[in-house]
PDB file of N, CA, C and O in Angstrom:
ATOM      1  N   MET A   1     117.692 116.376 162.164  1.00  0.00           N
ATOM      2  CA  MET A   1     116.825 115.354 162.651  1.00  0.00           C
ATOM      3  C   MET A   1     117.359 114.528 163.682  1.00  0.00           C
ATOM      4  O   MET A   1     118.543 114.201 163.750  1.00  0.00           O
ATOM      5  N   LEU A   2     116.414 114.178 164.528  1.00  0.00           N
ATOM      6  CA  LEU A   2     116.809 113.374 165.706  1.00  0.00           C
ATOM      7  C   LEU A   2     116.996 111.829 165.089  1.00  0.00           C
ATOM      8  O   LEU A   2     116.396 111.402 164.103  1.00  0.00           O
ATOM      9  N   ILE A   3     117.882 111.155 165.825  1.00  0.00           N
ATOM     10  CA  ILE A   3     117.975 109.706 165.251  1.00  0.00           C
ATOM     11  C   ILE A   3     117.645 108.683 166.509  1.00  0.00           C
ATOM     12  O   ILE A   3     118.393 108.652 167.486  1.00  0.00           O
ATOM     13  N   PRO A   4     116.636 107.969 166.424  1.00  0.00           N
ATOM     14  CA  PRO A   4     116.347 107.220 167.680  1.00  0.00           C
ATOM     15  C   PRO A   4     117.248 106.318 167.991  1.00  0.00           C
ATOM     16  O   PRO A   4     118.031 106.001 167.095  1.00  0.00           O
ATOM     17  N   ARG A   5     117.365 105.741 169.179  1.00  0.00           N
ATOM     18  CA  ARG A   5     118.109 104.818 169.567  1.00  0.00           C
ATOM     19  C   ARG A   5     117.897 103.512 168.960  1.00  0.00           C
ATOM     20  O   ARG A   5     116.781 103.001 168.872  1.00  0.00           O
ATOM     21  N   PRO A   6     119.245 102.834 168.436  1.00  0.00           N
ATOM     22  CA  PRO A   6     118.912 101.591 167.718  1.00  0.00           C
ATOM     23  C   PRO A   6     118.228 100.585 168.371  1.00  0.00           C
ATOM     24  O   PRO A   6     117.462  99.887 167.707  1.00  0.00           O
ATOM     25  N   ALA A   7     118.384 100.360 169.702  1.00  0.00           N
ATOM     26  CA  ALA A   7     117.647  99.408 170.469  1.00  0.00           C
ATOM     27  C   ALA A   7     116.191  99.460 170.385  1.00  0.00           C
ATOM     28  O   ALA A   7     115.457  98.491 170.185  1.00  0.00           O
ATOM     29  N   VAL A   8     115.794 100.813 170.575  1.00  0.00           N
ATOM     30  CA  VAL A   8     114.461 101.279 170.717  1.00  0.00           C
ATOM     31  C   VAL A   8     113.700 101.121 169.381  1.00  0.00           C
ATOM     32  O   VAL A   8     112.584 100.605 169.314  1.00  0.00           O
ATOM     33  N   LEU A   9     114.395 101.612 168.310  1.00  0.00           N
ATOM     34  CA  LEU A   9     113.881 101.366 167.086  1.00  0.00           C
ATOM     35  C   LEU A   9     113.687  99.821 166.411  1.00  0.00           C
ATOM     36  O   LEU A   9     112.797  99.485 165.630  1.00  0.00           O
ATOM     37  N   ARG A  10     114.618  99.112 166.864  1.00  0.00           N
ATOM     38  CA  ARG A  10     114.745  97.821 166.557  1.00  0.00           C
ATOM     39  C   ARG A  10     113.482  97.067 167.301  1.00  0.00           C
ATOM     40  O   ARG A  10     112.873  96.179 166.705  1.00  0.00           O
ATOM     41  N   ARG A  11     113.168  97.422 168.476  1.00  0.00           N
ATOM     42  CA  ARG A  11     112.065  96.869 169.294  1.00  0.00           C
ATOM     43  C   ARG A  11     110.828  97.350 168.917  1.00  0.00           C
ATOM     44  O   ARG A  11     109.895  96.573 169.124  1.00  0.00           O
ATOM     45  N   LEU A  12     110.515  98.612 168.331  1.00  0.00           N
ATOM     46  CA  LEU A  12     109.371  99.024 167.843  1.00  0.00           C
ATOM     47  C   LEU A  12     109.093  98.196 166.311  1.00  0.00           C
ATOM     48  O   LEU A  12     108.014  97.693 165.995  1.00  0.00           O
ATOM     49  N   VAL A  13     110.090  98.197 165.638  1.00  0.00           N
ATOM     50  CA  VAL A  13     109.899  97.350 164.370  1.00  0.00           C
ATOM     51  C   VAL A  13     109.477  95.882 164.494  1.00  0.00           C
ATOM     52  O   VAL A  13     108.672  95.329 163.745  1.00  0.00           O
ATOM     53  N   GLU A  14     110.153  95.279 165.593  1.00  0.00           N
ATOM     54  CA  GLU A  14     110.005  93.820 165.695  1.00  0.00           C
ATOM     55  C   GLU A  14     108.565  93.733 166.311  1.00  0.00           C
ATOM     56  O   GLU A  14     107.791  92.869 165.900  1.00  0.00           O
ATOM     57  N   GLU A  15     108.183  94.650 167.329  1.00  0.00           N
ATOM     58  CA  GLU A  15     106.824  94.434 167.880  1.00  0.00           C
ATOM     59  C   GLU A  15     105.703  94.695 166.912  1.00  0.00           C
ATOM     60  O   GLU A  15     104.712  93.965 166.875  1.00  0.00           O
ATOM     61  N   TYR A  16     105.874  95.825 166.062  1.00  0.00           N
ATOM     62  CA  TYR A  16     104.887  96.194 165.170  1.00  0.00           C
ATOM     63  C   TYR A  16     104.882  95.030 164.114  1.00  0.00           C
ATOM     64  O   TYR A  16     103.765  94.659 163.753  1.00  0.00           O
ATOM     65  N   GLU A  17     105.802  94.503 163.656  1.00  0.00           N
ATOM     66  CA  GLU A  17     105.769  93.302 162.607  1.00  0.00           C
ATOM     67  C   GLU A  17     105.050  92.075 163.288  1.00  0.00           C
ATOM     68  O   GLU A  17     104.464  91.240 162.599  1.00  0.00           O
ATOM     69  N   THR A  18     105.106  92.001 164.526  1.00  0.00           N
ATOM     70  CA  THR A  18     104.602  90.644 165.320  1.00  0.00           C
ATOM     71  C   THR A  18     103.221  90.923 165.648  1.00  0.00           C
ATOM     72  O   THR A  18     102.451  89.964 165.605  1.00  0.00           O
ATOM     73  N   VAL A  19     102.717  92.180 166.002  1.00  0.00           N
ATOM     74  CA  VAL A  19     101.380  92.513 166.508  1.00  0.00           C
ATOM     75  C   VAL A  19     100.293  92.146 165.415  1.00  0.00           C
ATOM     76  O   VAL A  19      99.419  91.286 165.522  1.00  0.00           O
ATOM     77  N   PRO A  20     100.530  92.965 164.368  1.00  0.00           N
ATOM     78  CA  PRO A  20      99.509  92.599 163.256  1.00  0.00           C
ATOM     79  C   PRO A  20      99.305  91.162 162.801  1.00  0.00           C
ATOM     80  O   PRO A  20      98.154  90.787 162.576  1.00  0.00           O
ATOM     81  N   ALA A  21     100.390  90.277 162.639  1.00  0.00           N
ATOM     82  CA  ALA A  21     100.203  88.866 162.635  1.00  0.00           C
ATOM     83  C   ALA A  21      99.349  88.020 163.406  1.00  0.00           C
ATOM     84  O   ALA A  21      98.519  87.189 163.037  1.00  0.00           O
ATOM     85  N   GLU A  22      99.781  88.459 164.783  1.00  0.00           N
ATOM     86  CA  GLU A  22      98.855  87.983 165.965  1.00  0.00           C
ATOM     87  C   GLU A  22      97.646  88.288 165.858  1.00  0.00           C
ATOM     88  O   GLU A  22      96.805  87.461 166.209  1.00  0.00           O
ATOM     89  N   GLU A  23      97.272  89.484 165.374  1.00  0.00           N
ATOM     90  CA  GLU A  23      95.913  89.844 165.518  1.00  0.00           C
ATOM     91  C   GLU A  23      95.091  89.346 164.418  1.00  0.00           C
ATOM     92  O   GLU A  23      93.903  89.063 164.571  1.00  0.00           O
ATOM     93  N   ALA A  24      95.747  89.231 163.253  1.00  0.00           N
ATOM     94  CA  ALA A  24      95.070  88.452 162.042  1.00  0.00           C
ATOM     95  C   ALA A  24      94.771  87.094 162.521  1.00  0.00           C
ATOM     96  O   ALA A  24      93.608  86.711 162.399  1.00  0.00           O
ATOM     97  N   ALA A  25      95.639  86.310 163.047  1.00  0.00           N
ATOM     98  CA  ALA A  25      95.249  84.962 163.549  1.00  0.00           C
ATOM     99  C   ALA A  25      94.070  84.766 164.540  1.00  0.00           C
ATOM    100  O   ALA A  25      93.348  83.771 164.602  1.00  0.00           O
ATOM    101  N   THR A  26      93.997  85.898 165.314  1.00  0.00           N
ATOM    102  CA  THR A  26      92.986  85.809 166.454  1.00  0.00           C
ATOM    103  C   THR A  26      91.740  86.479 166.109  1.00  0.00           C
ATOM    104  O   THR A  26      90.677  86.006 166.510  1.00  0.00           O
ATOM    105  N   ALA A  27      91.776  87.688 165.302  1.00  0.00           N
ATOM    106  CA  ALA A  27      90.736  88.498 165.012  1.00  0.00           C
ATOM    107  C   ALA A  27      90.105  88.530 163.608  1.00  0.00           C
ATOM    108  O   ALA A  27      89.242  89.312 163.210  1.00  0.00           O
ATOM    109  N   GLY A  28      90.668  87.581 162.967  1.00  0.00           N
ATOM    110  CA  GLY A  28      90.306  87.571 161.474  1.00  0.00           C
ATOM    111  C   GLY A  28      90.688  88.818 160.635  1.00  0.00           C
ATOM    112  O   GLY A  28      90.088  89.191 159.627  1.00  0.00           O
ATOM    113  N   GLY A  29      91.747  89.396 161.181  1.00  0.00           N
ATOM    114  CA  GLY A  29      92.311  90.769 160.403  1.00  0.00           C
ATOM    115  C   GLY A  29      91.457  91.914 160.340  1.00  0.00           C
ATOM    116  O   GLY A  29      91.577  92.790 159.483  1.00  0.00           O
ATOM    117  N   ALA A  30      90.500  91.911 161.345  1.00  0.00           N
ATOM    118  CA  ALA A  30      89.640  93.219 161.528  1.00  0.00           C
ATOM    119  C   ALA A  30      90.647  94.202 161.758  1.00  0.00           C
ATOM    120  O   ALA A  30      91.853  94.084 161.543  1.00  0.00           O
ATOM    121  N   ARG A  31      89.887  95.414 162.324  1.00  0.00           N
ATOM    122  CA  ARG A  31      90.674  96.765 162.500  1.00  0.00           C
ATOM    123  C   ARG A  31      91.831  96.547 163.497  1.00  0.00           C
ATOM    124  O   ARG A  31      91.793  95.782 164.460  1.00  0.00           O
ATOM    125  N   PRO A  32      92.849  97.316 163.134  1.00  0.00           N
ATOM    126  CA  PRO A  32      94.026  97.155 163.950  1.00  0.00           C
ATOM    127  C   PRO A  32      93.844  97.533 165.448  1.00  0.00           C
ATOM    128  O   PRO A  32      93.169  98.527 165.716  1.00  0.00           O
ATOM    129  N   SER A  33      94.333  96.893 166.302  1.00  0.00           N
ATOM    130  CA  SER A  33      94.237  97.108 167.714  1.00  0.00           C
ATOM    131  C   SER A  33      94.813  98.504 168.061  1.00  0.00           C
ATOM    132  O   SER A  33      95.414  99.165 167.213  1.00  0.00           O
ATOM    133  N   LYS A  34      94.611  98.943 169.351  1.00  0.00           N
ATOM    134  CA  LYS A  34      95.070 100.246 169.793  1.00  0.00           C
ATOM    135  C   LYS A  34      96.511 100.095 169.874  1.00  0.00           C
ATOM    136  O   LYS A  34      97.187 101.068 169.537  1.00  0.00           O
ATOM    137  N   ARG A  35      97.154  98.932 170.304  1.00  0.00           N
ATOM    138  CA  ARG A  35      98.531  99.005 170.368  1.00  0.00           C
ATOM    139  C   ARG A  35      99.272  98.983 169.021  1.00  0.00           C
ATOM    140  O   ARG A  35     100.360  99.529 168.840  1.00  0.00           O
ATOM    141  N   ALA A  36      98.541  98.261 168.039  1.00  0.00           N
ATOM    142  CA  ALA A  36      99.102  98.400 166.685  1.00  0.00           C
ATOM    143  C   ALA A  36      99.178  99.820 166.317  1.00  0.00           C
ATOM    144  O   ALA A  36     100.209 100.363 165.918  1.00  0.00           O
ATOM    145  N   GLN A  37      97.866 100.486 166.490  1.00  0.00           N
ATOM    146  CA  GLN A  37      97.909 101.882 166.120  1.00  0.00           C
ATOM    147  C   GLN A  37      99.089 102.819 166.816  1.00  0.00           C
ATOM    148  O   GLN A  37      99.773 103.629 166.190  1.00  0.00           O
ATOM    149  N   ASP A  38      99.178 102.584 168.053  1.00  0.00           N
ATOM    150  CA  ASP A  38     100.153 103.326 168.885  1.00  0.00           C
ATOM    151  C   ASP A  38     101.741 102.938 168.248  1.00  0.00           C
ATOM    152  O   ASP A  38     102.551 103.820 167.961  1.00  0.00           O
ATOM    153  N   LEU A  39     101.990 101.608 168.103  1.00  0.00           N
ATOM    154  CA  LEU A  39     103.241 101.496 167.362  1.00  0.00           C
ATOM    155  C   LEU A  39     103.496 102.037 166.054  1.00  0.00           C
ATOM    156  O   LEU A  39     104.600 102.511 165.788  1.00  0.00           O
ATOM    157  N   ALA A  40     102.537 102.001 165.201  1.00  0.00           N
ATOM    158  CA  ALA A  40     102.595 102.666 163.865  1.00  0.00           C
ATOM    159  C   ALA A  40     102.947 104.100 164.211  1.00  0.00           C
ATOM    160  O   ALA A  40     104.008 104.551 163.782  1.00  0.00           O
ATOM    161  N   TYR A  41     102.166 104.837 164.934  1.00  0.00           N
ATOM    162  CA  TYR A  41     102.368 106.304 165.291  1.00  0.00           C
ATOM    163  C   TYR A  41     103.721 106.530 165.696  1.00  0.00           C
ATOM    164  O   TYR A  41     104.456 107.341 165.132  1.00  0.00           O
ATOM    165  N   THR A  42     104.104 105.715 166.810  1.00  0.00           N
ATOM    166  CA  THR A  42     105.488 105.820 167.335  1.00  0.00           C
ATOM    167  C   THR A  42     106.627 105.682 166.179  1.00  0.00           C
ATOM    168  O   THR A  42     107.606 106.423 166.090  1.00  0.00           O
ATOM    169  N   LEU A  43     106.376 104.793 165.467  1.00  0.00           N
ATOM    170  CA  LEU A  43     107.401 104.659 164.298  1.00  0.00           C
ATOM    171  C   LEU A  43     107.390 105.811 163.394  1.00  0.00           C
ATOM    172  O   LEU A  43     108.425 106.246 162.889  1.00  0.00           O
ATOM    173  N   CYS A  44     106.227 106.310 163.185  1.00  0.00           N
ATOM    174  CA  CYS A  44     106.193 107.489 162.098  1.00  0.00           C
ATOM    175  C   CYS A  44     107.059 108.683 162.784  1.00  0.00           C
ATOM    176  O   CYS A  44     107.956 109.274 162.182  1.00  0.00           O
ATOM    177  N   VAL A  45     106.706 108.935 164.006  1.00  0.00           N
ATOM    178  CA  VAL A  45     107.262 109.932 164.862  1.00  0.00           C
ATOM    179  C   VAL A  45     108.715 109.641 164.977  1.00  0.00           C
ATOM    180  O   VAL A  45     109.485 110.599 164.920  1.00  0.00           O
ATOM    181  N   SER A  46     109.178 108.468 165.129  1.00  0.00           N
ATOM    182  CA  SER A  46     110.646 108.218 165.283  1.00  0.00           C
ATOM    183  C   SER A  46     111.339 108.319 164.185  1.00  0.00           C
ATOM    184  O   SER A  46     112.537 108.588 164.275  1.00  0.00           O
ATOM    185  N   THR A  47     110.816 108.151 163.094  1.00  0.00           N
ATOM    186  CA  THR A  47     111.361 108.144 161.626  1.00  0.00           C
ATOM    187  C   THR A  47     111.235 109.553 160.842  1.00  0.00           C
ATOM    188  O   THR A  47     111.966 109.863 159.901  1.00  0.00           O
ATOM    189  N   GLY A  48     110.237 110.334 161.350  1.00  0.00           N
ATOM    190  CA  GLY A  48     110.065 111.554 160.719  1.00  0.00           C
ATOM    191  C   GLY A  48     109.331 111.369 159.584  1.00  0.00           C
ATOM    192  O   GLY A  48     109.542 112.091 158.609  1.00  0.00           O
ATOM    193  N   THR A  49     108.424 110.433 159.557  1.00  0.00           N
ATOM    194  CA  THR A  49     107.657 110.194 158.326  1.00  0.00           C
ATOM    195  C   THR A  49     106.006 110.371 158.648  1.00  0.00           C
ATOM    196  O   THR A  49     105.647 110.631 159.797  1.00  0.00           O
ATOM    197  N   GLN A  50     105.154 110.234 157.695  1.00  0.00           N
ATOM    198  CA  GLN A  50     103.799 110.445 157.989  1.00  0.00           C
ATOM    199  C   GLN A  50     103.077 109.172 157.622  1.00  0.00           C
ATOM    200  O   GLN A  50     101.929 109.011 158.038  1.00  0.00           O
ATOM    201  N   GLU A  51     103.657 108.262 156.880  1.00  0.00           N
ATOM    202  CA  GLU A  51     103.005 106.886 156.340  1.00  0.00           C
ATOM    203  C   GLU A  51     103.686 105.830 156.951  1.00  0.00           C
ATOM    204  O   GLU A  51     104.904 105.800 157.127  1.00  0.00           O
ATOM    205  N   LEU A  52     102.906 104.987 157.265  1.00  0.00           N
ATOM    206  CA  LEU A  52     103.492 103.592 157.994  1.00  0.00           C
ATOM    207  C   LEU A  52     104.602 102.863 157.024  1.00  0.00           C
ATOM    208  O   LEU A  52     105.663 102.411 157.455  1.00  0.00           O
ATOM    209  N   GLY A  53     104.221 102.823 155.741  1.00  0.00           N
ATOM    210  CA  GLY A  53     104.996 102.069 154.933  1.00  0.00           C
ATOM    211  C   GLY A  53     106.539 102.715 154.906  1.00  0.00           C
ATOM    212  O   GLY A  53     107.567 102.058 155.070  1.00  0.00           O
ATOM    213  N   ARG A  54     106.470 104.021 154.684  1.00  0.00           N
ATOM    214  CA  ARG A  54     107.752 104.713 154.667  1.00  0.00           C
ATOM    215  C   ARG A  54     108.377 104.802 156.012  1.00  0.00           C
ATOM    216  O   ARG A  54     109.594 104.980 156.059  1.00  0.00           O
ATOM    217  N   ALA A  55     107.696 104.700 157.106  1.00  0.00           N
ATOM    218  CA  ALA A  55     108.321 104.579 158.468  1.00  0.00           C
ATOM    219  C   ALA A  55     109.101 103.372 158.556  1.00  0.00           C
ATOM    220  O   ALA A  55     110.252 103.357 158.992  1.00  0.00           O
ATOM    221  N   LEU A  56     108.395 102.228 158.089  1.00  0.00           N
ATOM    222  CA  LEU A  56     109.217 100.927 158.265  1.00  0.00           C
ATOM    223  C   LEU A  56     110.327 100.899 157.415  1.00  0.00           C
ATOM    224  O   LEU A  56     111.356 100.322 157.768  1.00  0.00           O
ATOM    225  N   GLU A  57     110.208 101.588 156.080  1.00  0.00           N
ATOM    226  CA  GLU A  57     111.305 101.491 155.213  1.00  0.00           C
ATOM    227  C   GLU A  57     112.486 102.394 155.830  1.00  0.00           C
ATOM    228  O   GLU A  57     113.656 102.018 155.755  1.00  0.00           O
ATOM    229  N   ALA A  58     112.145 103.513 156.398  1.00  0.00           N
ATOM    230  CA  ALA A  58     113.234 104.486 156.911  1.00  0.00           C
ATOM    231  C   ALA A  58     113.792 103.778 158.186  1.00  0.00           C
ATOM    232  O   ALA A  58     114.995 103.931 158.393  1.00  0.00           O
ATOM    233  N   ALA A  59     113.013 102.961 159.140  1.00  0.00           N
ATOM    234  CA  ALA A  59     113.519 102.337 160.198  1.00  0.00           C
ATOM    235  C   ALA A  59     114.478 101.249 159.758  1.00  0.00           C
ATOM    236  O   ALA A  59     115.529 101.094 160.381  1.00  0.00           O
ATOM    237  N   HIS A  60     114.175 100.491 158.719  1.00  0.00           N
ATOM    238  CA  HIS A  60     115.038  99.387 158.366  1.00  0.00           C
ATOM    239  C   HIS A  60     116.272  99.854 157.867  1.00  0.00           C
ATOM    240  O   HIS A  60     117.289  99.166 157.964  1.00  0.00           O
ATOM    241  N   ARG A  61     116.263 101.144 157.258  1.00  0.00           N
ATOM    242  CA  ARG A  61     117.400 101.687 156.346  1.00  0.00           C
ATOM    243  C   ARG A  61     118.141 102.323 157.691  1.00  0.00           C
ATOM    244  O   ARG A  61     119.304 101.932 157.788  1.00  0.00           O
ATOM    245  N   LEU A  62     117.762 103.118 158.627  1.00  0.00           N
ATOM    246  CA  LEU A  62     118.574 103.466 159.748  1.00  0.00           C
ATOM    247  C   LEU A  62     119.204 102.287 160.540  1.00  0.00           C
ATOM    248  O   LEU A  62     120.348 102.400 160.979  1.00  0.00           O
ATOM    249  N   LEU A  63     118.479 101.163 160.728  1.00  0.00           N
ATOM    250  CA  LEU A  63     119.111 100.186 161.454  1.00  0.00           C
ATOM    251  C   LEU A  63     120.071  99.630 160.712  1.00  0.00           C
ATOM    252  O   LEU A  63     121.081  99.296 161.331  1.00  0.00           O
ATOM    253  N   GLU A  64     120.041  99.407 159.391  1.00  0.00           N
ATOM    254  CA  GLU A  64     121.388  99.059 158.619  1.00  0.00           C
ATOM    255  C   GLU A  64     122.444  99.740 158.394  1.00  0.00           C
ATOM    256  O   GLU A  64     123.528  99.266 158.053  1.00  0.00           O
ATOM    257  N   THR A  65     122.133 101.158 158.611  1.00  0.00           N
ATOM    258  CA  THR A  65     123.243 102.173 158.529  1.00  0.00           C
ATOM    259  C   THR A  65     123.888 102.223 159.842  1.00  0.00           C
ATOM    260  O   THR A  65     125.117 102.228 159.904  1.00  0.00           O
ATOM    261  N   ILE A  66     123.134 102.263 160.941  1.00  0.00           N
ATOM    262  CA  ILE A  66     123.702 102.354 162.428  1.00  0.00           C
ATOM    263  C   ILE A  66     124.420 101.040 162.728  1.00  0.00           C
ATOM    264  O   ILE A  66     125.569 101.074 163.169  1.00  0.00           O
ATOM    265  N   ILE A  67     123.815  99.926 162.517  1.00  0.00           N
ATOM    266  CA  ILE A  67     124.335  98.734 163.074  1.00  0.00           C
ATOM    267  C   ILE A  67     124.214  97.801 161.801  1.00  0.00           C
ATOM    268  O   ILE A  67     123.233  97.057 161.833  1.00  0.00           O
ATOM    269  N   PRO A  68     124.999  97.703 160.725  1.00  0.00           N
ATOM    270  CA  PRO A  68     124.822  96.622 159.730  1.00  0.00           C
ATOM    271  C   PRO A  68     124.494  95.048 160.221  1.00  0.00           C
ATOM    272  O   PRO A  68     125.107  94.593 161.187  1.00  0.00           O
ATOM    273  N   ALA A  69     123.695  94.399 159.648  1.00  0.00           N
ATOM    274  CA  ALA A  69     123.259  93.040 159.854  1.00  0.00           C
ATOM    275  C   ALA A  69     124.539  92.248 159.660  1.00  0.00           C
ATOM    276  O   ALA A  69     124.528  91.022 159.767  1.00  0.00           O
TER     277      ALA A  69
END
């Protein structure tokens, strides 16, 4: 399994977690934007998962393993 660069993975997670909150505040929480969809897809590919929840869990786990907080 390929392991994504920690800086890239951290940026993806941070940006994904920020984008939906901003969208909910401005669009009333309607359908996710293209950017949110792209980030979710990239997180899934980067972590070798097919579900966003699992991708976020895997990303956080990888970041803790690679660079403990």
